[in-house]
C-alpha positions in Angstrom: 26.0 -16.1 10.9 26.4 -17.5 7.5 23.0 -19.1 7.6 21.3 -15.7 8.9 22.9 -13.9 5.8 21.6 -16.5 3.5 18.2 -16.6 4.7 17.5 -12.6 4.7 16.2 -10.7 1.8 18.5 -8.5 -0.3 16.4 -5.6 0.6 16.7 -6.4 4.4 20.4 -7.1 3.9 21.0 -3.6 2.2 18.8 -1.9 4.8 21.0 -3.3 7.5 24.4 -2.5 5.7 23.3 1.2 5.2 22.1 1.2 8.8 25.6 0.1 10.1 27.1 2.7 7.8 25.0 5.4 9.2 25.8 4.4 12.8 29.4 4.1 11.8 29.3 7.7 10.5 27.7 8.9 13.7 30.4 7.1 15.9 33.2 8.4 13.7 32.2 12.0 13.8 31.4 11.9 17.6 34.9 10.6 18.1 36.7 13.4 15.9 34.6 16.0 17.7 35.9 14.9 21.1 39.4 14.7 19.6 39.2 18.0 18.0 38.0 19.5 21.2 40.9 18.1 23.3 43.1 19.4 20.5 41.7 22.8 20.8 42.0 22.8 24.6 45.9 22.0 24.2 46.3 24.6 21.7 44.7 27.3 23.9 47.0 26.1 26.8 50.0 26.6 24.6 48.8 29.8 23.4 48.2 31.4 26.9 51.5 29.8 28.4 53.4 31.7 25.5 51.7 34.9 26.2 52.1 34.7 30.1 55.7 33.8 29.8 56.2 36.9 27.5 54.8 39.1 29.9 56.7 37.9 32.9 59.8 38.1 30.9 59.1 41.6 29.9 58.2 42.8 33.6 61.7 42.1 34.5 62.8 44.9 32.4 60.8 47.5 33.9 58.6 48.1 30.8 56.9 51.5 30.1 53.2 51.8 28.9 54.3 51.9 25.3 56.2 48.5 25.4 53.0 47.0 27.2 50.8 48.3 24.4 52.9 46.8 21.7 52.6 43.4 23.6 48.9 43.8 23.9 48.5 44.4 20.1 51.0 41.6 19.2 49.2 39.0 21.3 45.8 40.4 20.7 44.8 40.7 24.3 43.1 43.5 26.3 44.0 44.5 30.0 41.0 44.2 32.5 41.3 47.6 34.3 38.0 47.6 36.5 38.9 46.1 40.1 35.4 44.7 40.5 35.4 43.0 37.2 38.8 41.4 38.4 37.3 40.2 41.5 34.6 38.8 39.9 36.4 36.8 37.4 38.7 35.4 40.1 35.9 34.5 42.5 33.6 33.0 39.9 35.4 31.9 36.7 36.6 28.3 35.7 40.2 28.3 36.6 41.9 26.3 33.7 45.7 26.7 34.5 47.8 28.0 37.4 51.7 28.0 36.8 54.5 29.1 39.0 58.1 29.5 37.8 61.2 31.6 38.8 59.7 34.9 37.0 56.4 34.7 38.7 52.8 32.9 38.3 50.1 33.3 36.0 46.4 31.6 35.9 44.1 31.1 33.0 40.3 31.6 33.5 37.2 30.9 31.4 34.4 33.1 32.3 31.2 33.8 30.0 32.8 31.9 27.2 35.8 34.4 27.2 39.4 33.6 28.3 41.4 35.7 30.7 45.2 35.4 31.6 46.0 36.6 35.1 49.8 37.5 35.3 51.6 38.2 38.8 55.1 39.4 39.5 56.5 41.7 42.3 55.1 45.1 41.2 52.9 43.8 38.5 49.3 42.4 38.7 47.9 42.1 35.2 44.8 40.7 34.0 44.4 40.2 30.2 41.5 39.2 28.2 41.9 37.2 24.8 40.0 39.3 22.2 41.1 36.9 19.6 40.5 33.5 21.0 40.9 30.3 19.0 37.2 29.3 18.7 36.2 25.9 18.8 34.2 25.8 15.7 32.5 22.6 14.7 31.1 24.1 11.3 33.5 22.2 9.1 32.8 18.9 11.2 29.1 19.4 10.7 29.6 20.3 7.1 31.6 17.0 6.7 28.9 15.1 8.6 26.0 16.4 6.5 27.9 15.8 3.3 28.7 12.2 4.5 25.1 11.7 5.3 23.8 13.0 2.0 26.2 10.8 0.0 25.1 7.6 2.1 21.3 8.6 1.8 22.0 9.1 -2.1 23.7 5.8 -2.6 20.9 4.1 -0.5 18.1 5.5 -2.8 20.2 4.7 -5.9 20.7 0.9 -4.6 17.0 0.7 -3.7 15.8 2.0 -7.0 18.2 -0.5 -8.6 16.5 -3.3 -6.9 13.1 -2.2 -7.9 13.1 -4.2 -11.2 14.5 -7.1 -9.1 11.6 -7.0 -6.9 9.1 -6.8 -9.8 10.7 -9.6 -11.4 10.7 -11.7 -8.1 6.7 -11.1 -7.9 6.3 -12.2 -11.3 8.3 -15.3 -10.7 6.0 -15.9 -7.7 2.9 -15.4 -9.7 3.9 -17.7 -12.3 4.7 -20.5 -9.8 1.0 -20.0 -8.3 0.0 -21.1 -11.8 -0.7 -17.6 -13.6 0.5 -18.1 -17.2 -0.5 -14.3 -18.0 2.9 -13.0 -17.1 4.4 -10.4 -19.5 7.9 -9.3 -18.5 8.3 -5.5 -19.0 10.8 -4.3 -21.6 12.3 -1.7 -19.4 14.6 -3.7 -17.4 17.7 -2.2 -19.1 20.9 -4.1 -20.2 22.4 -5.0 -16.7 22.3 -8.3 -15.1 18.6 -8.0 -14.0 17.8 -7.2 -17.5 19.3 -10.3 -18.8 17.7 -12.5 -16.3 14.2 -10.9 -17.1 14.8 -11.5 -21.0 15.8 -15.2 -20.2 12.9 -15.7 -17.8 10.8 -14.2 -20.7 12.0 -16.7 -23.2 11.6 -19.5 -20.8 8.1 -18.4 -20.2 7.2 -18.6 -23.9 8.6 -22.1 -24.1 6.5 -23.3 -21.0 3.5 -21.6 -22.5 4.1 -23.3 -25.8 4.6 -26.6 -24.2 1.8 -26.2 -22.1 -0.6 -25.5 -24.9 0.7 -28.4 -26.6 0.1 -30.7 -23.8 -3.3 -29.3 -23.1 -4.2 -29.9 -26.8 -2.7 -33.4 -26.6 -4.8 -34.3 -23.4 -7.8 -32.9 -24.8 -7.6 -34.7 -28.1 -6.6 -37.8 -26.6 -9.4 -37.9 -24.1 -11.9 -37.1 -26.5 -10.7 -39.7 -29.3 -10.7 -42.3 -26.5 -13.8 -41.3 -25.0 -16.1 -41.7 -28.1 -15.2 -45.4 -28.9 -15.3 -46.3 -25.2 -18.8 -45.2 -25.2 -19.6 -46.9 -28.4 -18.1 -50.1 -27.2 -20.0 -50.2 -24.0 -23.4 -49.8 -25.9 -22.1 -52.7 -28.2 -21.2 -54.9 -24.9 -24.8 -54.3 -23.7 -26.0 -56.5 -26.9 -23.7 -59.5 -26.2 -25.8 -62.5 -24.9 -23.0 -64.0 -23.0 -23.2 -62.7 -19.5 -19.7 -63.6 -18.6 -18.4 -61.9 -21.6 -20.6 -58.8 -21.3 -19.7 -58.4 -17.7 -15.9 -58.7 -18.6 -15.8 -56.3 -21.4 -18.1 -53.7 -19.3 -15.6 -53.9 -16.5 -12.7 -53.3 -19.0 -14.5 -50.3 -20.7 -15.4 -48.9 -17.3 -11.8 -49.2 -16.0 -10.6 -47.3 -19.4 -13.1 -44.7 -18.6 -11.9 -44.3 -15.1 -8.4 -44.1 -16.4 -9.4 -41.1 -18.7 -11.0 -39.3 -15.6 -7.9 -40.0 -13.6 -5.7 -38.7 -16.2 -7.9 -35.6 -16.7 -7.8 -35.0 -12.9 -4.1 -35.4 -12.8 -3.7 -33.0 -15.9 -5.7 -30.4 -13.8 -3.6 -30.9 -10.5 -0.2 -30.9 -12.3 -0.8 -27.9 -14.3 -2.6 -26.0 -11.4 -5.4 -24.9 -13.6 -7.8 -26.1 -11.1 -9.0 -23.4 -8.6 -10.1 -24.9 -5.4 -14.0 -23.9 -5.0 -14.8 -24.8 -1.3 -18.3 -25.0 -0.4 -20.1 -26.1 3.0 -21.5 -29.6 2.9 -22.4 -32.1 5.5 -20.3 -35.4 5.6 -23.4 -37.6 5.1 -24.1 -35.9 2.0 -20.6 -36.0 0.8 -20.4 -39.7 1.6 -23.8 -40.5 -0.2 -22.2 -38.6 -3.4 -19.2 -40.7 -3.0 -21.2 -43.9 -3.1 -23.1 -43.0 -5.9 -19.9 -42.1 -7.9 -18.3 -45.5 -7.0 -21.2 -47.6 -8.3 -20.4 -50.1 -5.8 -22.8 -52.4 -3.9 -23.6 -50.7 -0.4 -22.7 -54.0 1.3 -19.0 -53.3 0.2 -19.0 -50.3 2.5 -19.4 -50.3 6.1 -19.4 -46.9 7.8 -19.4 -45.9 11.3 -19.4 -42.1 11.3 -20.8 -39.0 12.9 -22.3 -36.3 10.7 -20.5 -32.9 10.7 -19.9 -30.0 8.3 -17.0 -29.7 6.1 -15.8 -26.9 4.0 -14.3 -28.7 1.0 -14.2 -28.6 -2.9 -17.1 -31.0 -3.3 -16.1 -32.5 -6.7 -12.2 -32.9 -5.9 -12.9 -34.4 -2.3 -15.6 -36.9 -3.7 -12.9 -38.2 -6.0 -10.5 -38.5 -2.8 -13.0 -40.7 -1.0 -13.9 -42.6 -4.0 -10.2 -43.5 -4.7 -9.9 -44.7 -1.1 -13.0 -46.5 -1.2 -11.9 -48.2 -4.6 -8.5 -49.2 -3.4 -10.1 -50.7 -0.2 -12.6 -52.9 -1.7 -10.3 -53.8 -4.9 -7.1 -54.9 -2.7 -8.7 -56.6 0.6 -9.7 -60.2 0.8 -13.2 -59.6 1.9 -13.8 -56.8 -0.7 -15.1 -54.4 1.9 -14.2 -50.9 3.0 -14.8 -49.7 6.5 -15.0 -45.9 6.9 -14.9 -44.1 10.3 -15.4 -40.5 10.0 -15.5 -37.6 12.7 -14.7 -34.0 12.7 -11.1 -34.4 13.0 -10.4 -37.3 10.7 -11.7 -39.7 8.1 -10.4 -43.0 8.0 -10.8 -45.5 5.2 -9.7 -49.2 6.2 -9.7 -52.5 4.7 -8.0 -55.9 5.7 -5.1 -57.1 3.9 -1.2 -57.2 4.2 1.0 -54.3 5.3 2.2 -51.9 2.5 5.7 -52.9 1.3 6.8 -49.3 1.3 6.3 -45.9 3.0 3.2 -43.8 2.0 5.3 -41.4 0.0 6.2 -44.2 -2.4 2.4 -44.8 -3.5 1.6 -41.2 -3.4 4.1 -40.4 -6.4 2.3 -40.5 -9.8 2.2 -43.7 -11.6 3.3 -45.9 -8.5 2.0 -49.3 -8.1 2.7 -52.6 -6.6 3.9 -55.3 -8.9 0.7 -57.3 -7.9 -1.5 -54.5 -9.0 -1.9 -55.3 -12.7 -5.0 -53.4 -13.1 -4.0 -50.0 -11.8 -1.9 -46.9 -12.9 -1.0 -45.9 -9.4 -2.7 -42.5 -9.8 -5.3 -42.8 -7.2 -3.3 -42.2 -4.1 -1.3 -39.5 -6.0 -4.6 -37.8 -6.6 -5.8 -38.2 -3.1 -2.4 -36.9 -1.6 -2.6 -33.9 -3.8 -6.0 -32.8 -3.0 -5.6 -33.3 0.5 -2.5 -31.1 0.7 -4.5 -28.5 -1.3 -7.1 -28.4 1.4 -4.6 -27.9 4.1 -5.2 -31.0 5.7 -2.5 -34.4 6.0 -2.8 -37.8 4.4 -1.4 -40.4 6.6 -1.2 -44.4 6.8 -1.0 -46.8 9.7 -1.3 -50.5 10.0 -3.2 -51.9 12.8 -5.1 -55.0 13.8 -4.3 -56.5 10.3 -5.9 -53.5 8.5 -4.6 -50.9 6.2 -5.8 -47.4 7.5 -5.7 -44.4 5.4 -6.3 -41.3 7.3 -7.3 -37.9 6.2 -6.1 -35.7 9.4 -8.4 -32.6 9.3 -7.1 -31.3 12.7 -4.3 -29.3 11.1 -6.8 -27.0 9.2 -9.2 -26.7 12.2 -6.4 -25.2 14.1 -5.6 -22.2 11.8 
């Protein structure tokens, strides 16, 4: 029960509370009406017993017509004279009370919403109509119910209206979590707790925005400042006559260039500034783009794949395949990557020892094996992030002395 309450929204919880309150009011007033009706019947019974016993007691003293008229006025009753009317009431009315005592007998009838008292004693046979009956009026009860209902509705509207700023604030927080930095908190939240939260959130937004701008500026300047000397150094390296030194320098500079590109990609992914732009492309076209990007000899890559259509962010997914192929070639004894692709999954495999940790360990940014001196551990982090953004699943298995990195696309296909 506690978990259910925790998981439902505040708005739903309030709706449930007020619905229960409304049902409780209905039940309460229904029970009260039944109780009041029963009490009304008891009051009528007491009243008619009192009238009947007074008339029976008076009959014993052989009253004249004046005495009877006074009793009629006192108890607000009227004698029924017509014989046919009496018979109609006796035969067709609802008999509520019948009582016999030493003085005589009396009955109480209900006929056409009127009450009649039939008093019988030796020498007397009198039917009386109650002309001032105690009406069972529920006007006050209805008024009380209507007032309670209106108060409940007023409170419901007031509470829901009070929650509107909280709902708006929640929507703005959700938008911000999606990467929308253009969030401006309204200034009309008031001075209550919601207003305090809104103001605090606005302060946090300003701080985050300033930090994000500082980071973006730093990353752009750093990559720009590094890119220029690396490009110049690569040109200079071309002039070195020693093939071994030239190749070593070029390899180092290319690696530095790759690191800068990886940092740029990580910055886009972590800041959520990159909007996924999915396009239709065949797998073979995507594979060829990836091979061109790796700048590896085609002999390093063995592919056993079928051609099929994908709907992906082409530049990002090319980076995913490039990173997987680069890792496979770089860290395998035979310096080869084996690719097996189908509509359901893409598998990039390589020979080597099994990973020492679970896949999650390697998909954290800047994670690497101790032996991997020439990597920053960003490759698999980028792969996992981009694969997740596409709605696919990144998996790993070790089988037949091969490390298999799998992009499982069945999840997206089943949507």
